[in-house]
C-alpha positions as CSV (number, residue, x, y, z in Angstrom):
1,M,89.6,101.4,100.2
2,Y,88.7,104.3,97.8
3,V,87.3,103.7,94.3
4,L,87.2,106.6,91.8
5,D,83.7,107.5,90.6
6,D,84.8,107.3,86.9
7,P,82.3,105.1,85.0
8,P,84.3,105.1,81.7
9,R,87.4,103.9,83.6
10,R,87.5,100.0,83.8
11,L,88.9,99.0,87.2
12,P,92.2,97.3,86.7
13,F,92.1,93.5,87.3
14,A,94.3,93.6,90.3
15,E,92.3,96.3,91.9
16,E,89.2,94.5,91.2
17,R,90.4,91.5,93.1
18,V,91.3,93.8,96.2
19,L,87.8,95.3,95.9
20,A,86.3,91.9,96.1
21,H,88.5,90.9,99.1
22,E,87.4,94.0,101.0
23,C,83.6,93.6,100.1
24,I,83.9,90.2,101.8
25,H,85.2,91.9,104.9
26,A,82.3,94.2,104.8
27,L,79.9,91.2,104.6
28,Q,81.6,89.7,107.5
29,D,81.1,92.9,109.5
30,Q,77.4,93.0,108.4
31,N,76.9,89.4,109.9
32,G,78.6,90.2,113.1
33,L,81.7,88.1,112.4
34,F,84.1,90.8,113.6
35,S,82.7,90.4,117.1
36,V,85.5,87.9,117.6
37,R,87.8,89.0,120.4
38,F,91.4,88.3,119.7
39,P,93.2,86.5,122.3
40,G,96.1,88.1,124.2
41,S,98.9,86.2,122.5
42,T,100.7,86.5,119.2
43,D,99.7,82.9,118.3
44,G,96.0,83.3,119.1
45,M,95.8,86.6,117.3
46,L,97.3,85.1,114.1
47,A,95.0,82.1,114.2
48,Q,91.8,84.3,114.4
49,Q,93.3,86.7,111.7
50,A,93.9,83.7,109.5
51,L,90.1,82.8,109.8
52,I,89.0,86.2,108.8
53,E,91.6,86.9,106.1
54,G,91.5,83.4,104.8
55,D,87.8,83.7,104.2
56,A,88.3,86.9,102.3
57,T,91.2,85.7,100.3
58,L,89.4,82.4,99.2
59,G,86.4,84.5,98.4
60,E,88.6,86.7,96.3
61,L,89.8,83.7,94.3
62,L,86.3,82.5,93.8
63,Y,85.4,85.8,92.4
64,E,88.3,85.6,90.1
65,E,87.1,82.2,88.9
66,R,83.4,83.3,88.7
67,N,83.4,83.2,84.9
68,W,85.2,79.9,84.6
69,H,82.6,77.8,86.3
70,T,85.1,76.3,88.6
71,P,83.4,74.4,91.5
72,I,84.0,75.9,94.9
73,R,85.6,72.8,96.3
74,R,88.1,72.5,93.3
75,V,89.3,76.1,94.0
76,A,89.6,75.2,97.7
77,D,91.7,72.0,96.9
78,R,93.9,74.2,94.7
79,V,94.6,76.6,97.4
80,M,95.5,73.6,99.9
81,R,97.7,71.7,97.5
82,G,101.3,71.7,98.8
83,F,100.7,74.3,101.4
84,A,101.9,72.3,104.3
85,M,105.3,71.5,102.7
86,E,106.7,74.9,101.8
87,P,107.3,78.2,103.8
88,I,104.6,80.7,103.0
89,S,107.0,83.4,101.9
90,R,108.2,81.1,99.1
91,Q,104.7,80.5,97.8
92,I,103.9,84.1,97.1
93,F,105.6,86.5,94.7
94,V,106.2,89.7,96.7
95,R,106.4,92.9,94.6
96,N,107.1,95.1,97.6
97,P,110.9,95.4,97.9
98,A,110.9,96.1,101.6
99,L,108.8,93.0,102.2
100,A,110.8,91.0,99.8
101,N,113.9,91.8,101.7
102,A,112.5,91.4,105.1
103,P,113.6,88.6,107.6
104,A,111.7,85.3,106.9
105,V,109.8,85.5,110.3
106,Q,108.3,88.9,109.4
107,K,107.3,87.7,105.9
108,E,105.8,84.5,107.3
109,V,103.8,86.5,110.0
110,L,102.5,89.0,107.5
111,L,101.4,86.5,104.8
112,F,100.2,83.8,107.0
113,P,96.7,85.0,107.6
114,Y,96.1,85.3,103.9
115,R,97.8,82.1,102.6
116,G,97.5,79.9,105.7
117,G,94.1,81.2,106.4
118,A,92.9,80.4,102.9
119,A,94.2,76.9,103.0
120,F,92.3,76.5,106.4
121,V,89.0,77.8,105.0
122,G,89.6,75.6,102.0
123,A,89.8,72.6,104.3
124,L,86.4,73.6,105.8
125,L,84.7,74.3,102.4
126,S,86.1,71.0,100.7
127,V,84.2,69.1,103.6
128,G,81.1,71.1,104.5
129,G,80.8,74.2,102.4
130,Y,80.1,77.5,103.7
131,G,78.0,76.0,106.5
132,L,81.1,74.7,108.1
133,V,82.9,78.0,107.7
134,A,80.1,79.7,109.6
135,K,80.6,77.1,112.5
136,A,84.3,78.0,112.5
137,F,83.4,81.7,112.9
138,A,81.3,80.7,115.9
139,A,84.2,78.8,117.4
140,P,87.4,80.2,115.8
141,P,90.9,78.4,116.0
142,V,93.0,79.5,119.0
143,S,96.4,78.5,117.6
144,T,98.3,78.6,114.4
145,A,98.8,74.8,114.9
146,Q,95.1,74.4,114.4
147,V,95.2,76.5,111.1
148,L,98.2,74.6,109.8
149,H,96.6,71.3,110.8
150,P,92.9,71.6,110.3
151,E,92.4,68.0,111.6
152,R,93.6,69.1,115.0
153,Y,91.1,72.0,115.0
154,A,88.2,69.5,114.3
155,R,89.4,67.3,117.0
156,G,89.3,70.2,119.5
157,E,92.9,69.8,120.2
158,L,93.8,72.9,122.3
159,P,97.3,74.2,123.2
160,L,98.8,73.0,126.5
161,S,99.4,75.9,128.8
162,I,103.0,76.4,130.2
163,P,103.0,78.6,133.4
164,E,105.4,81.4,133.6
165,P,108.8,80.5,135.4
166,A,109.9,82.0,138.8
167,P,112.4,84.7,138.0
168,P,116.0,84.0,139.1
169,P,117.3,86.2,142.0
170,G,117.6,89.7,141.1
171,F,115.5,89.4,137.9
172,V,112.0,90.7,137.3
173,A,109.4,89.3,134.8
174,A,108.7,91.9,132.0
175,Q,106.8,90.2,129.2
176,S,105.1,87.0,128.3
177,D,103.7,85.5,125.1
178,V,102.7,82.4,123.1
179,L,104.4,82.4,119.7
180,G,102.9,79.2,118.4
181,E,104.0,76.8,115.6
182,L,104.0,79.2,112.8
183,V,106.4,81.7,114.4
184,T,108.5,78.8,115.9
185,R,109.1,77.4,112.4
186,S,109.7,80.8,111.0
187,L,112.4,81.5,113.5
188,L,114.0,78.1,112.7
189,L,114.2,79.3,109.0
190,R,117.1,81.4,110.0
191,C,119.6,78.6,110.3
192,N,117.7,75.6,109.1
193,K,116.5,74.3,105.7
194,A,112.8,74.9,104.9
195,L,111.6,71.3,105.3
196,D,113.6,70.8,108.4
197,S,112.1,73.8,110.0
198,I,108.7,72.8,109.2
199,K,109.2,69.2,110.6
200,A,110.9,70.4,113.7
201,A,107.9,72.6,114.6
202,E,104.9,70.4,113.4
203,G,104.7,68.4,116.7
204,W,103.9,71.6,118.5
205,R,101.5,71.4,121.5
206,G,102.3,74.6,123.3
207,D,104.9,77.2,124.2
208,R,105.7,80.2,126.1
209,V,108.4,83.0,125.8
210,V,109.3,85.3,128.7
211,S,111.6,88.3,129.1
212,L,113.2,88.7,132.4
213,H,115.1,92.1,133.2
214,Q,118.0,92.8,135.6
215,G,119.2,96.3,135.4
216,G,120.2,96.8,131.7
217,S,120.4,93.2,130.9
218,T,117.6,90.9,129.5
219,L,117.2,87.2,130.0
220,T,115.0,85.5,127.2
221,A,113.5,82.2,128.1
222,Q,111.3,80.0,125.9
223,Q,109.7,76.6,126.6
224,W,107.9,74.3,124.1
225,V,105.8,71.1,124.7
226,L,105.7,68.7,121.7
227,E,103.6,65.7,120.8
228,T,106.4,63.0,121.2
229,E,109.9,62.8,122.6
230,L,111.2,62.3,119.0
231,D,109.4,65.6,118.1
232,A,111.1,67.4,121.0
233,R,114.5,66.0,120.0
234,E,114.0,67.3,116.4
235,L,113.1,70.8,117.7
236,A,116.1,70.8,120.1
237,V,118.6,69.8,117.3
238,A,117.1,72.6,115.1
239,L,117.3,75.2,118.0
240,E,121.0,74.4,118.6
241,K,122.0,75.4,115.1
242,T,123.7,78.6,114.6
243,C,124.3,80.9,111.6
244,P,125.2,84.6,110.9
245,L,121.5,85.5,111.5
246,A,121.5,83.7,114.9
247,P,125.0,83.5,116.1
248,S,124.1,82.4,119.7
249,T,121.4,80.0,121.0
250,G,122.3,80.2,124.6
251,I,121.4,76.9,126.5
252,V,119.0,74.4,125.1
253,I,117.7,71.5,127.3
254,Q,115.3,68.7,126.5
255,K,113.4,66.8,129.1
256,G,110.9,64.2,127.8
257,T,108.5,66.0,125.3
258,R,109.5,69.5,126.7
259,V,112.3,71.8,125.4
260,A,113.6,75.0,127.1
261,A,116.0,77.5,125.6
262,V,117.4,80.5,127.6
263,R,119.9,83.1,126.5
264,G,121.2,86.4,127.6
265,G,122.7,85.4,131.0
266,A,125.4,83.5,132.6
267,E,125.5,79.9,131.7
268,S,124.8,78.7,135.3
269,V,121.8,81.1,135.5
270,E,120.5,79.9,132.0
271,T,120.8,76.3,133.0
272,S,119.2,76.7,136.4
273,L,116.2,78.5,134.9
274,A,115.7,76.0,132.2
275,E,115.9,72.9,134.5
276,T,113.5,74.5,137.1
277,W,111.1,75.6,134.5
278,L,110.9,72.1,132.8
279,A,109.9,70.7,136.2
280,V,106.8,72.9,136.4
281,P,103.6,71.0,135.8
282,L,101.6,71.8,132.6
283,L,98.0,72.9,132.5
284,T,95.7,70.7,130.4
285,P,92.6,72.5,129.0
286,E,89.4,70.8,128.5
287,T,88.7,69.9,124.8
288,A,85.5,70.4,122.8
289,R,84.9,69.6,119.1
290,P,84.0,72.9,117.5
291,L,82.5,71.2,114.3
292,G,80.6,68.5,116.2
293,E,81.2,65.0,114.6
294,V,82.8,66.5,111.5
295,D,86.4,65.6,110.8
296,L,88.9,67.5,108.6
297,K,91.7,66.0,106.6
298,P,95.2,67.2,106.9
299,I,96.2,69.8,104.3
300,A,97.6,67.9,101.4
301,A,101.4,67.7,101.1
302,Q,103.1,67.6,97.7
303,P,103.0,64.4,95.9
304,D,105.3,61.6,97.2
305,E,106.6,61.6,93.5
306,P,107.0,65.1,92.4
307,S,107.2,66.1,88.8
308,Y,110.7,66.2,87.2
309,L,112.5,66.5,83.8
310,T,114.8,64.0,82.4
311,D,116.1,63.6,78.9
312,G,113.7,66.2,77.6
313,W,110.6,64.4,79.1
314,L,108.4,65.8,81.9
315,R,107.6,62.9,84.3
316,Y,104.6,63.7,86.6
317,P,103.7,60.4,88.3
318,A,101.1,61.9,90.5
319,A,99.0,62.7,87.5
320,G,100.1,59.8,85.2
321,V,101.7,62.1,82.8
322,E,104.8,61.7,80.7
323,L,105.2,64.6,78.3
324,R,108.0,65.5,75.9
325,I,108.9,69.2,76.3
326,P,109.2,71.0,73.0
327,P,112.5,73.0,72.5
328,G,112.4,76.3,74.2
329,F,109.3,75.6,76.5
330,K,109.4,75.9,80.2
331,W,107.0,73.7,82.3
332,S,105.1,73.9,85.6
333,T,102.8,71.4,87.5
334,R,101.6,73.8,90.3
335,A,98.0,74.0,88.9
336,G,97.7,71.1,86.5
337,V,100.3,70.9,83.6
338,E,101.5,74.1,81.9
339,L,103.9,74.7,79.0
340,T,105.1,78.2,78.4
341,D,107.4,79.7,75.7
342,G,108.3,83.4,75.8
343,G,110.3,84.9,73.0
344,L,110.9,88.2,71.3
345,D,108.3,87.4,68.7
346,A,105.7,85.3,70.4
347,T,104.5,83.9,73.7
348,T,102.8,80.6,73.9
349,S,101.2,79.0,77.0
350,L,99.4,75.8,77.1
351,R,97.7,74.8,80.3
352,I,95.7,71.9,81.4
353,T,93.7,73.5,84.2
354,L,91.5,72.2,86.9
355,S,88.7,74.4,85.8
356,Q,85.7,72.8,84.2
357,Y,85.1,73.4,80.6
358,F,82.1,75.6,79.7
359,P,80.6,77.1,76.6
360,G,82.1,80.5,76.1
361,A,85.5,79.6,77.8
362,T,87.5,81.0,74.8
363,E,85.8,84.4,75.1
364,Q,86.4,84.6,78.9
365,I,90.0,83.6,78.7
366,L,90.6,86.0,75.8
367,L,89.1,88.8,77.9
368,G,91.3,87.9,80.8
369,V,94.3,88.0,78.6
370,S,93.6,91.4,77.1
371,R,92.8,92.8,80.6
372,A,96.0,91.4,82.0
373,M,98.0,92.8,79.2
374,A,96.5,96.3,79.6
375,S,97.0,96.2,83.4
376,A,100.6,94.9,83.4
377,I,103.3,97.5,83.8
378,S,105.2,96.5,80.7
379,Y,102.0,96.6,78.7
380,S,100.5,99.7,80.2
381,N,99.8,101.3,76.8
382,V,98.2,98.2,75.1
383,V,95.2,99.1,73.0
384,R,92.6,96.6,71.8
385,I,91.9,96.9,68.0
386,G,88.5,96.0,66.9
387,D,86.4,93.1,68.3
388,P,87.4,89.5,69.0
389,Y,86.9,87.2,65.9
390,A,86.8,83.4,65.2
391,I,89.7,81.6,63.6
392,K,90.7,78.1,63.0
393,T,93.7,76.3,64.7
394,E,95.2,73.0,64.9
395,L,93.1,72.2,67.9
396,G,89.8,73.5,66.5
397,D,87.9,76.7,66.6
398,A,89.3,79.7,68.6
399,M,89.0,83.3,69.1
400,A,91.5,86.0,68.3
401,Q,92.0,89.6,69.3
402,D,94.4,92.2,67.7
403,F,96.3,94.7,69.9
404,E,98.6,97.6,69.4
405,H,101.5,98.1,71.7
406,D,103.9,101.1,71.3
407,G,102.8,101.4,67.7
408,T,103.5,97.7,67.1
409,M,100.7,95.4,65.9
410,C,100.4,92.1,67.8
411,S,97.6,89.4,68.1
412,G,96.5,87.0,70.6
413,R,94.4,83.8,70.3
414,V,92.8,81.4,72.7
415,V,91.7,77.8,72.4
416,A,89.7,76.0,75.0
417,V,89.1,72.2,74.6
418,P,87.2,70.0,77.2
419,L,89.3,67.0,78.6
420,C,88.2,64.1,80.8
421,R,84.5,64.5,80.0
422,G,84.6,68.3,80.6
423,E,85.9,67.9,84.2
424,I,89.1,69.7,83.2
425,M,90.1,72.0,80.3
426,L,93.0,72.5,78.1
427,S,93.5,76.1,77.3
428,V,96.1,77.5,74.8
429,V,96.9,81.2,74.8
430,Q,99.2,82.6,72.3
431,T,100.3,86.3,71.5
432,W,102.7,87.0,68.8
433,T,104.0,89.7,66.4
434,D,105.2,87.4,63.9
435,T,102.8,84.8,62.5
436,S,105.5,82.4,61.6
437,S,105.9,81.8,65.4
438,A,102.6,79.7,65.2
439,N,104.9,76.8,64.5
440,K,105.8,76.8,68.2
441,L,102.1,76.1,69.0
442,K,102.2,73.2,66.6
443,R,105.1,71.7,68.3
444,A,103.6,72.0,71.7
445,V,100.3,70.5,70.5
446,E,102.1,67.5,69.0
447,S,103.7,67.0,72.4
448,L,100.4,67.1,74.2
449,E,99.0,64.4,71.9
450,E,101.3,61.9,73.6
451,I,99.6,62.2,77.0
452,P,97.8,59.0,78.2
453,F,94.6,61.0,79.0
454,S,92.7,58.0,80.3
455,T,95.3,57.7,83.2
456,Y,95.7,61.4,83.5
457,C,92.0,62.1,83.9
458,D,91.6,59.5,86.5
459,R,94.5,60.8,88.8
460,L,94.1,64.5,88.3
461,T,90.3,64.7,88.7
462,R,90.6,62.5,91.8
């Protein structure tokens, strides 16, 4: 990464995050953490990349939060929340058109080391801090299943080894690989719903895929071993589904906890190879707990009772919130509770964050707003006018900043209020060109006053 030597030029916020990420890689290298040797399989390579990139990604987020006094474990918990219940490619907004339009399996494989790795490192940090992360670098995960399910990594649950099959007469073995749980569920996304794909692959205990050649034809065979027979049946059903992206599945056979799929040849050849291969004994590796007696919890799924909107009210049982949504406002509960309103004359955002309140929060948030406006493409020519100044609002003291955009004066203001004894913070950000739009803020604040904060604090901070 190259950084221009131009002191008057402030590094854009997005580039500053990238620089923080790459500096962490430099620290990893200085401490000998790149001495890890990647295994010779796709699954093992992705698992160890996840540890390296996950450490840097979480560190990048901590750098971003450095002025917000957000505890490390709370940032880690935020990264893990809901990760296991949604494909990675749907969790990250992709600006690159080529990647956005790429097949699901390519997006999942490319993004997994960052998003999945950050969730894995977050699980380590939540329990044992960076001391536990250091232990993980000494004994890296060997499968994407261990990254997706940190509790399996802590137990030392290693993949079962499936020997290569004996080639049918006339065929020659060409390639062999282990794809792992992540690639398996990504392939299932072609013809299955997201949650069905994740559930069908989560019982993964091992797999192997081989390519067999005969002249100009190729026979592709893959076998999986699952935790239970029910897991194996769910995978077999998912594999048998066809769609325009996968019009042919070949032959799929389940035997106990094992499933084989073969395609590319005559049905008799496919069936014979699958049945013969399923009878080959598995190789069970010795287990060893990489973290000693430390256990890790499964990455948290989404709440059993997700948030929903009915009759103009936001119901969020997991946090004990029932909140009337003001007209024109949108809502989100991905990182607390957020109400946003974007209009031609004003934008208002109210967010109850998981960051701890701290003195000077308004100035830090305002700085972030002005920098974000200046770095956004649609606000590339925003100029700050004067210095921030104190104002009064319905919620109390606030900070404001004037801007000029394309010759139009606009203003922004920020309020930060401690909630739940300072464990969380309500922040209100508003930018406007028409001061009469401040009424929108008043309506939103009145809605927030209806929250039963005693219940909310207990559930959300927990």
